[in-house]
N, C-alpha and C positions, 0 to 999 in steps of 0.2 A: 578533469586534468590529472588527478592522482591515478586514475585508471591507466591513462596513456603513459605516465611515468613508470608505473609498474610493468607495463608491457615492454617498454624500452629496456628496463632493467633485466627482464626475463630474456629478451633477445640477446642482450649483451652478455649475460651470464652463460647462455647456451653456446654462444660463439667462443667465449673464453674457455668453457669446459672442453670444447673440441680442439682447442689450440694447445692446451697444456694441462698437466695433472698437478693441481695445487690445492691447498686448503683455502676456504673462503676468506676473502680479504675485507669484508664489510658486514655490517649487521643486515643490510639488504640481501646480500648473497646468502647469509646464514638463514634468513627467514624464507628465502625461496626454496631451500632444500634441494631434493633430488627430483622434483617433479618433471622438469624438462627431459632429464635423462631417462626416467622411467617411461614417460610418454612415448619416447622414441624406441626404447628397447623392448618394452613389454609385448607388443604385437608379434615379436619373433619367438616368444616362449609359448609353448603349446601344452595342453593336457593330453595325456596318453592313457587310454583304457585298453588293457590287454586281457584276452581270455586264454587261460592255460588249462589244458586237460591233463589230469594226472591219473595214473593207474593206482587204485587202492591196493593195499597189501593183502596177500592171500593168507589164510589161516590153515596150517597143516591139519588141524583137527577136522575141519570140514571136508577134507579130501578123503577121509576114512570111508571105506565102502559102506559101512553101516549107515552113516548119515546120507550118503548118496542114494542108497536103496530106500531109505525111510522118507526122505524129503524130496527125492528126485534128482536127476543129473543136473549139474550146474549150481546146486545149493552151495552157498558160501564162496562162490567164485568172486574174485576181486572186481569191484565195480569202478567205472571211471567217475572221477570227480572233477567238476569244473570250478576253477578258481579264477577270480577276477583280480587283476593287478592294476594298481593305480600309480601313475608316475607323471613325470614331466619330460619335456624335450625342448630342443632349441633348433630353429630353422637356420640352416647354414647356407642355403642358396635359394634363389628365386624360383628354381624349377623343382623344389620339394625335397631336397636332402635334409634330413633331420638327425640330430645326434641325441641319444639317450643312454641310459645304463643297460648293460646286458642283463642284469638281474631283474630288470623291469620287463623286457620284451624278448629276451633270448629264447625262452621256451614257449612263446605264445603261438597259438594256432589262429588267432584273429586279433588284429590291432586296429584300433580306431583312434584317430588324432583329431582333436578339436582346437581350433584357433580362438583367439580372444574375441573375434567378431562372430563366433558361433558357427563357423563353417566346419563341416566334418569331412574327413578324408579317410579312406582305407589305405593302410600302409603295410609294407613288408620289409623284413630285415634283409638288407642286401650285403651287409658285412658286419659280422659280430665276433667278439673275442672275449671269452669268459674271464680269462686271467686278468685282462686289462679293465674289465667291466665296462666296455664301450660297445655300443651297437649303432650302426648307421642305417637309418630307415629311408625309404623312398616313398613319397606320397603319390598316389595314383591321380593322374590328370591334374597335376598342380602346375601353376605358372603365375608369375608376377607376385610371388609371396614376399612379405617383409623378411629380412634375415639380418643376423648379427655378423659384423666383421670380427675377426679374431686378432687379438693382440699377441705380440711376441711375449709369451709367459715367462721367458728367461729374464725379462726386464722388470718383472713384478717385484716389489720390495715390501718387506715387513713394515707395517704401519700405514700402508695405503688404505684409503677408504674402499669398501667393496659392498655391492648389493647382491643379495640372493633372490632370484625370482623363480617361483614354482607354484605347485598346487598342494600345499601341505594338508594331510588328512581329508583331501577331497572337498575342501570348503570353497575352492575357487582360487584364482590367481592372487598371490600374496607377495609383497616385497618386504624384505628385512634388510637392515643395514648393519655394518660392522667394519672391521678392518681385517687386513691380512695379518694373521697372528704368527705364522711360521711358514717356512719353505722346506721342501725336500723331506716331508714327514712320511713315516711309514704308516700303513693302514692299520693302526692298532684296533680300530673299531671292527674291522672285518677279518682280523687275524692273519693278514698277509704282510709280506716284507718289502713291498714296493716302496722305494724311497724317493718318490717324486711328488707327492700330494702337496697342494696348497692348503694351508690351514686357515680357517676364518672363524671369527666369533659371531658372524651374522647368523641369525637363527635359522637352522635347517631341521626340518622334521620329516617324518614319514610322508611320502608323496612329493617331497622336494627332489627326490632322486631323479637325475637326468636334467634338472633345471639349470638355469644360467647363473654363473657368478660373474658379474660385470664390474668394470671400474667406473670412475666418475665421468668418463668420456662415453660410456655406453658400449664399450668394446668388450667382447667375451674374453675372459681370462681363464675360465675354468668351468667344468661341468660338475655340479654337486653330486656326490656319490655316497657318502656315509657320514655317520655321526658317532661320537664317543659318548655313550650314555648308560646310565644304570636304571633309568626309569622308563625309557622308550621315547622320551621327549628331548628337546634340545637343551644341552647344558653349556652351549657356547663353544663347543669344540666340534667343528665340522670340517670335512675334507672334500677337496675338489680336484678332479683330474685336470692337469694343465692344458691350456689351449693348444700348445705346440704338438702334443701327442694327438689331440683331436684332429688337428689339421692334417696330419699324416694319414689318419684313418679316412678322412674325407677324400684326400687325394687318391688313395688306393681304391676307394669305392667308386669314384668318378671314372677311374681307369678300367673298371669292370672286374676288379678282384672280388671273389666271394669269400676268401679267407685272408686274414691279415698276415702279411709277411714281414717279419722283423729280421734284422741282420743277425747272423750267427757268429758269436765270438769263439765258440769251441773251447771255453775255459771254465774252470771252477775257481772261485776266489772267496776270500773272507775279509770282513772289514778289519781295519787296523786297530787292534786293542792296545792298551798302554803297555802290556807285557811284550807284545810283538814289536812295538815301536822301540822299546828299550833294547831288545835283543838286536835290532837293526841299527841301533845308534841314532834313532830319531828323537828330537826334542819334543815335537808335537805329533801325536798319533793322527795320521790322515792318509787317505787313499785306500786302495784295494790290493791285497796281497794275492798274487796268482799262485794257487795251490795245485792246479792240474791243467794240462793243455792236451787237447786232442791232436793226433798226428796231422789232421787236415785243417787245423785251426788257422784262420788268417792272421791271428796274433803270432803264432809260431812261425808262419811264413814271413812275417815282418821282422822276426828276430827276437821277439820276447820269449822269456823262458820262466819256468817255475821259480818262485822266489822274488821275481821283479815286483815292484809296487807301481800301480797306475794311480796317479794323483789327479789327473785332469783328462777330460775328453772334450776336444774342440774348445779348450780354454775354460771349461766349466769344471769346478771341483766335483769329484765323486768320492764317496766314502762307503759304498756297498756295491756288490755285483748288480743289484737291482737298479741303482742309479746309472751304472755303466750301460746296462741294457736300454734304459730309458733314453739316454743321450744318443746312443747309436740308432735306436728306433726312430727318433726324431729326424736324424740325418737321412735315413731311408736306404733301402737296398739299392746297390748300383753305384753308390758314391764312395767316398773315403772319409775317415775320421782321423784326426791327429791326437794320439795318446801321449801324454807326458809320463815318461817312465823314470822311475828312480831305481838305480841299481848300485848298491853300496852307497858311496858318497857322491856319485855322479848322476846328474839328471839330464835327460835329452828328450827330444820329440820324435815319435815314430808314426809314420803314416800307415794306416791299416785299411785294407779293402773291406767294404761292407757287402757281404755275400749271403745268399741263401744257404741254409744247411744242406750240404751236398748229399745227393741221393746216390752216393757211390761208397763202396762197391755195390753192385746190384743186390737188392734185398731178396730177390728170388721169392717173392710173395706167392704162397701156395695155399689153395683151398682143397681139403681132403674130400674125396668122393665116396660113393657108396661101397667101394671095395674095401674101405677101412672101417674100423670099429667106431670112429668118431667123425662121421660125415659132417660137412659144413664147418669143421674147425679150420680157421685160417691162421697160418703162421708166417713169419717173415724173418729173414736175417736182419741183423742190427747194423745200421749205418747212421750217420749224423741226422738225416731226415727222420728216421724212425725214432731215434732218441728224443728229438724235439716233439714229435707227434704224440708219443706215449709217456713222456716225462721220465725217461730212464736216466740212470747215472751216466755221466760223461764217459766213463771207462767201460761201460757195459758192452759185451759182445755176445755172440751165440744166436739162439733162435727164440723169438718172442711170440706170444699169443696176441694176434691182432683182433680176432673175433672167436670166442669159444664155440659159437654155434649152439644149437639147442642141446645136443648130446654132451658136448664138452662142458657146458655150464652145469648140466646135471651131475657131471663127474666131479665138479668143484673147480674147474679152471676159470680164470678171470683174464680180462684184457690186461696186458702188461706182464703176465707171468712169463718168466724165462725158463724154457725147458732145458734141463741139464742132462737128464738120462731117462730112458724108458725101458723098463725091464732089464736094467743093467747095461744097456747099450748107450754109449755117449751120443749126445745130440750136438752136432756142429753146424748142420745146414738143414733147411726145410725138408729136403728130400729124405733126410734121416728119420724125420717124424713119420713120413708116409710109409717108409719101410718098417719102422717099429710098430706101427698100428695096423699093418696088413697081416692078418692071421697071427695075432700075438698070443693066442691061447685064451683061457678062461679068466686069468688073473692079470691085472694091469697094475704096475707100480711105477709111478712117475716121481722123479726128483725134480722139484722146481725151485726157483728163486723168486720170492715175492716180497717187495719192499725191503730188500737187503737180508731177508731171513730165508733159510733153506727149509723147505717143507716136503713132505712125502704124501702123495695122493695114492691111495690104494682102493681099488674097486673090482668087482667081479662082473663078468658079462652074462 
């Protein structure tokens, strides 16, 4: 009889858990724990084994002709090293779309996914984004798989119960419990400034990366990505990528995108410090101060200008440029967002179009041929699309190195270098580079801009 009572309580508890999010109301519910939720959610969390081939570093000493003649050609050449990466993933659809972290699978040459019932699948990355640390995989010949539904992560609150499911240290699938400790956290553990992470004290350890953070209803609220630690183990401060951003990645992957496209704001900004707030007459420091706008920026098109303060995007408070980008990325390219603007003492709402970074004016991408002294060097004019691709400053103009090629790399050029002058001739367009490097003489002097610093590269032919 007691057995049947226990089953009845279990069924009742499971149905209640899916109806609302609340704390346990009785000793029976407390004793039951999270077992029904874990039993339902765990099959959608998978183990990921990735093989990564890395090129070993060469040693200049071994390229000396003496060693080459003594030991034979090829002595000391860098050898390829195979590394195995271990992580977790979450199945998002019955036909085999899986989300994990980019740092787990982004550089992998071979990916194997193992489900809780020990089925194995070969997988490939169909959409990855290193900056966001998200990768969407597609399992080969998969169908009818269990998957997790995603909850609107904007409605997650501090203090909610949360479960982390993954494969820490490769010991097998493990569940840890905790609460949501904070919202809109920056990734202190990974050194980035993205201000949208969910913070949890549920234990997250190496191998948990890419695993699920779920609520008490079994819905996915985040993807575990990093921890703040001094020892390498969990100290109770873990970060998860919100489900809303994961949902946008999944949508783009299912539409066939092989690169993630996020809306382009065409602005630079800074968080509101107490000093800036005081200078603007604000009692509470909040929002993002626009410090620069590109001429083609959709914000400029909507009437915003340098000095304006953006306090909300689509009704959600923002306090850093990263939070603005996150809110706009969740909304997706092709739609609009409503920005709450503060100008002086007046506040209003402005509708902004969410667009791709324009590939205008024409970048005139050019690859140098054998008639020049640096064949295979690829250069491009700078426009918003190039600025985004190469991570250049918003105000950058001129001609940039897209690919140095073998000879350009030997001369010291790097991707993202801005060419300002060659042998005293100013460089304004890609064709100027072609002319300057066609019969330039025996000596080459390049003035370049790298990371905001002016450098001079000198070499002889």
